[in-house]
N, C-alpha and C positions, 0 to 999 in steps of 0.2 A: 745509501746514497754515495755516489762517487765523490772523490775529492773535489773535482771541478764543480759539481752540483752543490756540494757542501759550501764552497766558497761563494757561489752565486747566491745561495739561499741566505747565508749570513749577511751578505751585502743588501739584499732585499729586506731583511729584518731590521737592518740599520738604516732603512729608508734611502738607499742609494738609487735615485730615480733613473740614472743612466743605465745601470745594470738591469734594472726592471724593464725598461723600455727595450733594451737590446734583446733580452730574453723573450719578451713578448713578440717582437718582430720576427725573431728567428723561428719561433715554434707556433706562431699563430695559425698558419696554414694546416699544420698537423692536427691541432685541436678543432679547427673548423671542420675538417673532414670527419672527426669523431662525432660532432654534433649533427652534421648533415646526414649521417647514416640513419637518424631517428626522425629528423624534422624535415618536412617537405619545403618549408619556407627558408630561403637563404638568409633573409634579414633576421629571422628568429634565431637561427643557428649562430649568426654573428653576435646577436645581442647576448646569448647565453655565454659564449666564450668571453666576451668583454666583461660581463657581470662576474664571472668566475675570477678573472684577473683583478678586477677592482676589489673584490672581496679579499683576495689573496694579499693585495697591497695593504688594505685597511687593517686586516687581522694578522699580518705576518708575525707581529711580536708575541702573539698568544697561540700560534699554530705549532704543533709538534708533528713532524713528518717522519714516519718510520721507514717508509719505502723511499723510492726516488722521487725527486721533485716532479719530474715529468709524469710519473705514474699517479701521483697525488692529484695533479691538475686534470689528467685524463679521466680519472675516476669522478672527479667533481663535475666535469663537463658532461660525462655520460649520465650521471645521477640527475643533474639539472635537466637534461634532455628528456629523460624518462619521466621525471616529475611533470614536465610540460605536457607530455603526451597524456599523462594520467589526469591532469587538470582539465584538459580539453576532451577527455573521454574518447581518445583516438588510439587505434592500434592495440586494443586490449589483448588480442591473441598473441601478438608479437611480444608484448611485455611478459605474458605468462611463460612463453617459451624461454625468454631470457632468464627469468627467475629460477628455471630448473637447471641451468648450466652452472658449473662451478665458477665462482666469481674470478678466481685467479686465472683459470684457463681462458675464460671469455675475455678478460682484460688483456691478457698477453696476446691472444689472437687478434683482437681489435687493433692493438698498438702495432703489431707486426704488419698487418694489412695496410695501415696508414703509412707506415715507414716505407713499404715497397711502392705504394702509390706516389709518395713524395719523390722517391728516387726516379720513377718513371717520368713524372711530370718534369723534373729537372733535366732529364735526358732529352725530353722533347724540346724544352726551352733552349737547349744548347745546340739544336740542329740549325743548319744554315737557314736563313730567313725564308727562302722560297720553298725549301724542303719542309720546313716546319708548317708553312701555310698549307701546302698540299696535304700533309699528313693530318692536320687538324680538320680540314674540310672533308677528308675521307672518313676519319674515325669519329669526330665529334659532331659534325654537320651531316654525316652519313650521305654525302654526295657521291654519285657514280663518277667513274674516271672520265667519262665524256663530258659530264657537267663541269667538273673541275677544269678540264682542258679548255672548254668554251669560256668559262669565266675568267680564266687567267691568260687566255690567248696563247696557249702552249700545246704541244702535241700530246696525244695519249701516251706515246712512248716516254716522253719526258715525265709525265705524271707517274707512270709505272716505275721509272728510275728513282724518282724522289721517294716513293713509298718503300721501294726496296731498300734504299739507303737508310731510311728511318727505322725499318724493322731490324736491320743489321745493328744499328746503334743501341736500340732497346734490348736486343738480344744479349748484349754485353752486360746489361743491368741484371737480367734474369738468370744468366748463366751461372752466377755465383750464389744465387739465392738458395737457402738451405731448406725452405719449406715447399715441397712439391705441390701439396693441395693449394696453397696460396698462389704459387706459380701458375697453376692452371686457371685459378679464378682471374688472375690479372690478364692472362691471355685472352680470356672471354671478354673481360672488361675493355681492354684496349685494342684487341687485335682480331676479334671475331670475323670481320669481313674478309680477312686474308689468312685464316687459320692454316690452310693447306700450305700456302707460301711460307708462313712462319715455321711450320714444322720441317720444311725442307732446309731452312737455315740451321735449325737446331741439331738435326741429325748430320 
């Protein structure tokens, strides 16, 4: 556990509500992504993350954490998610595959994937408002460029310019990322509609 995490964990164990609340708000999205990988219902994923944090608060005085605080919570969220799948007898084959992977490798990969997603989401959030709107409509609503232009009352050229600008900004996030397989996964996740255009920027 890093010195900063150790300080935060001691404060939580001492029932420092403000420190706990700040940690929850800062990392909530990260853990929600972890739960959402296994659970199809957003409300259920939210419930599991909240339950894990509540139990952490209630039992903080008796919990011993050997790894980092974030790893401990991440593992708890994943375990709760898998237990939920088991309880409802869903996704048995997926659970079997997970059980065959080394736990540390699986956990590390999952956390790394979430971290990269968070960085990409933050980069999108920092785009100019109109550029962000166009990019979200293109990638998340899967609208065609003409449909976006018609909805927003702008030209197709302007739509293309916004998408190009967004890809350039996201490229800065991926350029320094050290895991090439994850890099490729994220390209497919965020950028599949313009993969050719994206590769032009990268090379």
